[in-house]
Structures are given as structure tokens and as C-alpha cells.
N, C-alpha and C positions, 0 to 999 in steps of 0.2 A: 362531677368533678367540681370542687370549690375553687374559689379564686386563690386561696392560699396554696392549694395543691398545684394549680397551674404555675403560680409564681415559683414555687420550689422546683418544679420540673424545668422551667426555663432558666433558673439560676444554674442548676446542674448542667444544662445544655451548653451554657457559656464555657464551662470548663473543658468541653470536648470539641467545641466548634472548629478550632484549628486542625485538630486531628481529622475531623470529618472533611474539611476542605482539602486535606492532603490525600484523601482516600484511605485513611487508616481507620479500620473498623474490623470487628471480628466476624461480621456477617453471620451472627449466631442465630440460627433458627428463624430468620426473618428474610423475606424476599418481596420485592416490589415488582409488579408488572403492570403494563398499560395496554389499553386497546382503544382505538377510535370507534365511536358508535356508528359511524357512517359505513362500516364494513371494510375499512381498510385493514390489511393484515397486521397482526400484532407484532410488535418488535420492541426490544428494550430502548431503542432510540431510532428515530427516523425523521425524514423530511415531512414536514407538516404544512400543507398548503393553504393555511387560513383557518377560518372559524370552524367550529365543530364541538362535539361533546366527547370528552375524554374520559374513559372509565379507568379507574385505578383499583388494584387489588393488592393488599398487603397481607401476605400469608405467613403463617408459622406452622409448618407441616406437623410438628408434634403438639401444637396447641398449647405450649407452655407459656406464651406471653399474651394470650387473648384477653385476659382480664386486666392487663397492665395498661396504663395510659399510653396512647399513641399520638405521636406528633408527626404531621406531614408538612413539609416546607416546600413552597413553590416560588421560583425565582423567575421573573419576567424581564430582567434587565437584558439589554443587548449583549450578545455573547462576548464582545470585547471588553465589557465592564466586569467580568468575573475576576476580581483582583484576588479575593481570598475566599471567604465563606459567605454564605447567606446569613446575615445577622438577624436571625429570627426574633430575638427579643425586642429589637429596636423597630420592627416593621409595624405599620400603622393599622393595617387590616388583619383582624384576627377574628375567628368565629369558631365557637365550640358546637359540635354537632350532636354530641351525646356525652354520656358521663365519662367515657374513656377515649374521646377523640378530639383533638385540637388541630385545626388547619390554619396555617399562616400563609399569607399572600405577601406580595412585594410592595403594596401600597402605591400602585400606578393609577389608581382611580378609574380603572375600567369596569368596575362593578363585579369583580371576581369574588367578592364576599358571598354572592349568591350561589352557595353550593347547593346542588339539587339533593333532595332527600327522597326516599329514605336511605339512611346509611345502614348497611347490613353488617352485623357482627356475627359471623358464622362459627362453625366448628374449628375452622383453620385460620380465620383471620377476618379482616375488614374489607369491605367493598363499597365504593361510592364513586359519584361521577361529578365531573366539572364541566359546565357549559362554557365554552371559550368564545370570545369575540374574535374577530379577524385581527390577529395580532400584527398584521403588516402595517397597520395604521401607526404603530410604534417605530417604524423603520425596519430594523432587523433584529427583533428579540428572539430569544429561545425560551422554551418552557423547561425548566430544570426542576426536578422533583427529587426529594429524598425523604425517607421515613425513619423514625426512631421510636423505640419504646423502652421503658425501664426494664432492666434486666439485672437482678441482683447477682446473678452468676457471671456476668461480663466483667472484664478487667476494668472498665471505666463505668459500670453501672448501666450500660446501654447495650441494646441490640441494635445494630445499625444495618439498614438495608443497602443494597447497591443503589447508587444515585443513577437516575436515568434522565435522558434529555430528549426533547422533540424540537427540531429546528424548523423555523419558517424558512430561513435561507442558510445554507451552509457556506455559500461563497458570495460575498457582498461586493467584491471588486476583482478586476482582472487587469493584469499588466503583461507587457510583452517585451521579450529580449530579441534583438535582431543583430545580424552581422553589419559592420559598418565599413570595413576595409575593402571588401570584395563586392562587386556588383551583382554577380549572379552565379548560381550553380554551386554554392558552398554547401548546400543542404545541412544548414545548422539545425540542430536538434535531432539529427540521426543518432547521435550519442547524447544521452540525457541522464543526469544523476543529480541527487540531492543529498547533501551531507554536510555536517558542521566540521569543515576541515581546519579551521583556525581556533577551535575550542573557545569561542566567544559567546556560545549559547544561541546563536542564530544559524539556521541551516543555510548553506551556500548552494548555488546552482552551478553545475559543471556542464558545459555545452560543447559537444563534439561537433566539428565542422570537417568531415572527412574529405571533402573536395575543395577545400581552401588551397590557396597557392602561396604559402609563405616563402619569401625570398625568391618568388617567381617560379617555384618548383610546382608543376602542374599536379593538382589532385594529391599533394603530399598530405594535406590535412593538419589541423591544429585543434587545441582545446582552449576554451576561454573559461576563466573562473570568475563568477559573479558572487560577491560576498554579501550576506545578509547583514542588516535588514534592508538596506537601500538597494541591494543588488547591483552595486557598481562594479565595473570591470576592474578586477584587482590584478590579474596577470594573464598572459597568453603563453601556452606551452607548445613547442614544436619539438620534433625529434632532433637528437644531437647531429644526426647526418640526414638531412631531409632527402627523401627519395620520391621520385615521381610515381604517382598512382599507388602509393602505400596505403592510403585510406586510414591514416593515423587519426584516431578520434571517433571511429565508427562505433566504438563501445568505450564507456568510462564508467569505472567502478571505484569504490573507496573502501579501504580496510587497512588494519595494522598488519603488515607482513614483515616489518623490521623489528618488531618486538620491544619498541620503546614506548608503547602506549599512546602514540600519536598516529593519527590517520595518515595513510599514504594514498596517493593517487595512482590508479592502475589504468592504463590506456591500451586499447587493442589497436593494432595496425595489421589487419588480416590480410592485406594484399602487398605487404612489404616482401621484397625479394631477399632471400637468405642464401648466401654463398652461390649466387647465380641461379637459384631455384625460384622461378617466377611464382609469385603469390603464395610462398611458403608461410609467411605470416610471423609477426613478432608481438611481443607485449612489452611495454615500458612501465617500470616502477619508479615513481617520483616520490622519494621519501619526504614525509612531512617533518616539520612545518615549512622548511624552506622551499621544498619541491625543486631542488637543484640536484645536479649529479645523478641523472636517471640511470637505472639499471636496465639493460636490454636482456630480455629473456626469450629464447628461442626453443623450439622443440628439440628433444634429445636426438632425433634423427630427421632433420628437416626434409620435407617432401613438397615438391612442386604442386601448387594447387590445394594444398591441405587447409589453408586458411586458419592457421594457428592464431588464436587471439580473437576469434569470432565471439567467443564467450568466456567469461571470467567470473569466478567467485573465490571467497576466502573461507577456509575452514580449518579447525585444528585436527587434522587427520590422525596425528599420532599421539594426541592427548598430552603434549608437553607444555600446554599453556600458550603457545605461540601460533599465530595464524599461518597456514600454509596456502600457497597460491595454486589454484586449480584453473587449468586453461583448456578449453575445447578447441579441437581442430576438426570441425564436422565433415570436411571433405578429404580427410586422411584415409588411405586404403588400409584394409584388413585382409591380408592375404590377397586373393584375386578379387575381392570385393571393393571396387573403386567407390570412393566417397561414402564408405560405410561409417567412418567417423571414429575418433579416439579422444580420450581425455587424459591430461597429465597432471599429476600432483608434484609440486615442487616444495622441497624443504627450504624455507626462506633464509636459513642461516647461511646457505651456500647458493641457493637458487639451482640446485641440482635436482633433476627429476628422480623421484623416489618410487613412484607408482605410475603405471600406465593402465588405464581402464579401457578395454576395447568393447565395442558393440557386442552385447551378448548374443545377439541374432544378427550377425553381419550380412548385409545385403547391399547391392549396388544402389547408391544414392539415398540410403537411409538417413545419413547425416546425424549420427549419434554425437552428442555434445553440443547441439545447436544452441541450447539454452542450459544454464547451470544454476543450481542453488545449494548452498552449503550451510551446515550447522548441525547441532546435536539433535537428531530427529527421533532417536529411540531412548534417550534419557541416560545413556551409559557414560556420558562425559567425554566421548570422542566425537570429533567433527565429521559428520556424514556428508555424502554428495548425492544430489538428484541430478541425473543427466538425461536430457530430453532427446527423443528420437522422432522428430516430427514427420519424416517421410517413411516411417516403418509400415510395412504392408501387413495386413491381417487377412490371411486367406486370399480370396479373390479381390479384396478391397485395397486399392492402391492408396498410399500415403495416408492411412488412417492415423498413424502417429502413436507414440507412447512415451513412457518415462521409466527409466531404470533407477532405482534407489539403492545405494550402497551404504551399509552400515559398517563404518570403518572398524577394523582394518581389512575387512574382507573385500576381495577384488571381484567377487561374483555378486550380482545384485540380490538383495533380500526380497525385493518386490519388483515386478515389471508391471506397471499399470498401463492399460490401454482401453480403448472402446472398440469393440469388435466389428461394428456393422456400418461405420460411417465412412464412406468412400470420399477421400480427399479432404478429410477434416483437419489435417495437419496438427493433431494434438501434440503440444510441446514446442510451439514456436516461441513461448515465453513462459517463465515460471518465477514465482517468488515465495519465500518461506515466511510464515507468521503463525501465531496462535490465533487462528480466526474464530474458533468457538469457545475461547476462554476456559478450556478444560485443563490447562497446564501443559498440554503437549503441542509441539510444533506441527503445523499442517502445511500443505502446498497448494497454491493456486496455479493452475496450469491452463495457458491459453489454447484454444483450439479455433483459430480465427475463421476457418471455413467449415466448421461443423454445421450440419443442417438442423439446427435447433431454433425453431421458430420461423425460419425461412431458409431457403436453399442458400448455402454458404453464408448464412447470417452470422455464424460464429457463436462461441460460448466460452465459459471458463469453468474448469472442473475444480471444485474444492475437495481435495483428497485429504481425508482425515487421518492424523497421526494418533497413536504411534504405529498402527498396523498398516495404514495406507491401502486398505482394501475396500474401504467404503468412501463414497463421494457424493457431492451435491453439485448439480449443474446449474449455473447462473447464465442467463442470456439477456439480451436487450429487450426491454418492454416494447420497443418498437422495432422489432427485428425486420430487416429488409434484405432483399436478395443481394448477395455479395457485400454485405455490410462490414464483415471482418471484425465483429466484436471478439475481444481477446487478443488483438494484435500485440498488445503488451499489457502486463500487470504489474501493479505495486500494491503496497499496503500502508495504512496509517490511520490514526484516529482523527478524522476530519471534523467530527462534532463533539469531540472531547466528552464522551460518555464513558470512557474506560474500555470500549470494546474496539478492536481492530476492524477497519472498513476495507473493502476491496475496491481498488481503482482499476478500471479496465478501459483500454482504448478501443475505439471503433473506427479505424482509419479510412474505411471506404464509405462511410455514411455520407448522406447528402443533407445535412441540416439546412433548413430554410430553403430547400431545393437547389442548393449549391453542390454540384456533382463532385463527389470524392473529396469534399472539404474536410471531412472527419470530425469526430467529437469524442467525448469521454463520458464515463459513467462512474458514480459512486454507488456501490451496493453496501447498505448499512449492516454492520455486524451487530450481534452474533447470528442473526437470523437470515439476513441477506434477501428479505422478501420486500424491501422498500428501496428504491433507487432514484437517484437524482442525475439528470443529464447536464452536462457542461459543454457549451458550444464556444469555439474561439470567437473572440469579439470581432475579428475582421475575416470571417469565414470566406475563403477564396477557392476557386476551382482547382481541384487536384492537389490541395495542400497537404493532405494526409495527416491531419491533426490526430494525435492518439497513436501514431506509429511508435512513439516512445512515451512512457508515463513514468512518473516518480512522485514521491510524496515527502514532505518534511515541513517543519515550522520555520519559515524564512523570516518571519517578523516577531517571533517571540511572544505571541499572544496565547500560547498553549494549544492552538488548533493547528493540526497538520494541513499544509496547503497542497492543492493539486498542481503539479507541474507536468506539462506535456509538450512534447515536441511535434512540430509540423514541418518535416524537413523539405517538403516540396512547396512551401508557402511562398507567395510573392507579397511580402508585407509592404513593399513600396507601391503597390498597385500595378506593377508590370506583369503581364500575363505570362505564367509559366516560366518565371525566371529562376525558380528553385533556390532562391537565396535561403530560405528556411527561417524558422522562428521558434521560440520557446515561450509558452504562455504560463503564467503563474495566477492561479485562481485562489483568492484569500477569503 
């Protein structure tokens, strides 16, 4: 390749650099993959613990671009510095390895111009290696890689591979939110949610404190709203008629159920008494953006002990373009089957119940509807529902658990997913929906906190692949411990900004640093989930149960999803077992 050709290539690249930074490309017959030579498992993006040799392969399965010039860009700036694109033509370190390969580095002076040879150009693409120094000396950089080649058939004249990333650190800081009004036993973080409720571009943290005593009402509960990026306390919500032991705030969710395009707050009060029926349960809808004039929603036939409001999701069940409210009552009776569980779908124009889903295999104590996820899971435009049954028995195995998936408008499940042989696994204690394998279909991550995967009662998460939901992949803690509880809660988000959804899993009974039941969390990096990163609360204390609740969102607007996790039994003030609770934000 002559200097003239390289210059022309780079000039053309300038014209599409903005599109690349925004993730716009045709991915036309060009793919980028990476592997660490130390034998670490391959993944599109992963946690990278320092120095090593990184192997890269840029492939074109049809072989149509092999003879075209290839450019590979590598960015080593700290992750917070990714303002737009890697300005390749302006970088000072450049080295041509062959007549059709140019590699650009970021000019950090770490000697990364020493690309190992030989570079192989095979029948399907290019392969070469990069020896990396210990990047931690730079603070918290990330290795970001993108490949391009000339393609006269592409709209912009380029075939653009998927950009991949390898992070030395995914989280460089950790902050903590605590209760300030009550001294003990508020269990802040038992309800935890992250969402941009004021449409300012920053995710906000919603903290449920179900044992708070507002206005002196014992264990009535409240919800505090902390707005990003500073996460300052913006407002405190309590029910219009505070009731003792209602546990308002044990669950907090967010979704547009009023049809105005603005997020509403949805708060569960599973132990609220209704018409004299103890622990029948209720849900409160706080319409955004003012979050005043809450709407109280109760079951169509309230039942004592049903715990209506234990779970909540939003889905467009009838396909009218408006979100419908879905509420679980996992201790509702089905016929003679006490605590078999029910799920109710409410049309939010009137908040009347329009559909009741019952446990398809009603049994005593199965707790159908314990956790819910909603969304279009089969691609037909209707909002479907996944309802978990964590105490479902399979044969002689007690509390194995399961999940029923309903494709709207059918009221019988299309799929009933379970694991048949694990006694006491409680599959379905938590669930979240996302496209985890980047195939364009929604998948479900289902917690099974006492699954015997890796250790007795160590716990696992089942990634159940859409749109059929008949195949799954099981993910567990790399440090599985007896009664660890991995999968106590699950969430999803792109924490390393590589374009793939990552799995967030709590392990609430783990003993990090030898601290009994302090709890911790994990990130399993998508789309392969073969590399994981542990996050331990900064002030791990006995019995805190960090990871009992997990959530994910970009609270500071840097483009990276932050891990947010509740430790409802934490003693952040240093008092032993005061159960004040705390929420941690790892950025």
C-alpha cells in the first residue's frame, strides 16, 4: 500500500467517523472477534485484568473484501473520555503491517506500535496479535477496537465491523445512598429501581424503604427519589392514607401506564389491608412528571393474605399502543390451592382488570406471579407476560420452580419453562427481559437463587432464549459457595458500552472478604457470558444482603450503565444489625 493510498483511505474515513461513533454501519460481510492468548475464554467484550497478548481476527465469510485495504483502530483512552469517535487520522502512532493492513493506535507512548508478526491473510480474513502492557498504569483505560475495509458496495464505501471493547475496570468508583430520617430497621433498598423519571438524560434511583415509619405509622413504608447525576434526594413518596405494616415501597417499578409518554412510578404495598382483609395488598400509580394524585389499584376480588403488588410489570397486552399494568398476587388462592398465585392485567385507561392469569398447574404454596416480566417476546406486536412460579414442584422435587410465558392475548401459557431435577432451586425468584444474545429477539434471565450449580444452594441464572424459550444457558458464580444465593435478583444493561447487553446478578448470601452474608454482585459480559466481574460493597458488613435487589442505568450520563444494588439489611452507620439498609452505585 502506498502512502497516497493510505492518505486517500484516511480521508474517506473522516467522512464516516461520526457515523461509526454512533454505531451506524452496515456490518456488511465483516466481523471482528478477539481472544486472549493466556487461554481466557473468547468474548466480544470482557473484563481484562492487565497485561497480555490479544489476538484479533477480522473475517469476511464470503471472502469478498479480503484483498481490500483494512484499517484497525485501537483506542486506549480512559472510558470516560469517549466523547465521540476515535480520530484515527490524527493519531500519532501508525504502522503498516502489510500491503493491505494499517493499524492505528492512540498515541499513549506505551510502545504499542510493536505489533507482533506475522500477520496472516487467509481465505476468510486477517489475523494478527497485539502484545499489551499492563494498562492499569494508565489509571482506568479500556481497549476499544474497530475494523474497517473499503467496500464499493456499501452505502458509504465501507464495510464496518462491530466495535468491541476490553475493560481493565468496569467500575472505577462506588457511592452509597442511605436513609437519614429513621435510625433503624427501614430496610432501605428492599425496593430498588433505576429509570430516568424526569427526562433529563440521567437515570434516577428509586429507593423503597418498606419498614419506614412516616408520620409515625409503623412499617407503613415510603419511597425516596434520588435524581441523577448527583443523586440528590428530590422527593419522598408515601401513600395518601398511611397504614401500619403495609410495606409500601417493597417493590418500585417505572413505566408509562397513563399514555402520555411520560414515565409513571409504580409502587407495591403487598401487605396493605383492603376492606378489612389483612395483607390483601395494593399498588399505587404516581403519574409523572409531578408524581402527585396517586391512583390506588387493588385486586378485582381482594383476598386476605394474597399479597397483591408483590410483583409488577408493564406490557401492551391488547396492542393498542398503551402500557397495561400487570400485577402479581403470589399468595392468592386458586380453587382449593392456597397460595397457588394469580396475575392480573389492568387496562390503564380505567384501571379495570381485564384479564386474570391463573397458575397453570395450581398447587399449594407454588406462588405463581412471584416475579414478572412484560414485553413483546414473540415479535407479533402484542405485549406478552412471563410469570414466575418459584415454588413449583416437579415430581418428587419440592420448590424446583418454573416460569410460564403467555403470548398475548392467550390466557394459557405457550411455554412452561422449568428445570426438572433440582430440589429447592426456586427457579423464578427474579426475572428480567432483554435481548441478551443480540439476535433481535427478546430473552429472559431467570434467577434460581438456591440452584445446586457449582455448590449446594450456590444459585444460578438461566438465560432462556427467545423467541421459542425452549433453550437456555445457565450462568453461575465463578466462586460458587454453599448457600451463596447467586441470582437473588437480576437486571440488564450495557456496563462496558460495547453494544451488548450484560447480565447483572445479585449473590445476597455471599461472604465477601469473609464477612458473613454481606452479599455481593456480578456482571456477566454479553453476548457470551463467559467472563464475569465481581462487585463488593465498599463497606461490606455482616448480614447486609447486598444484591438482594439489583438494577442498572446510566446515572451520570457517561454512556456506561452503572450497577445499582440494594443491601436492605445493611448497617451503614456501623451499628450491628440495625437493618437501616443502603443502596450502592458502582460507576
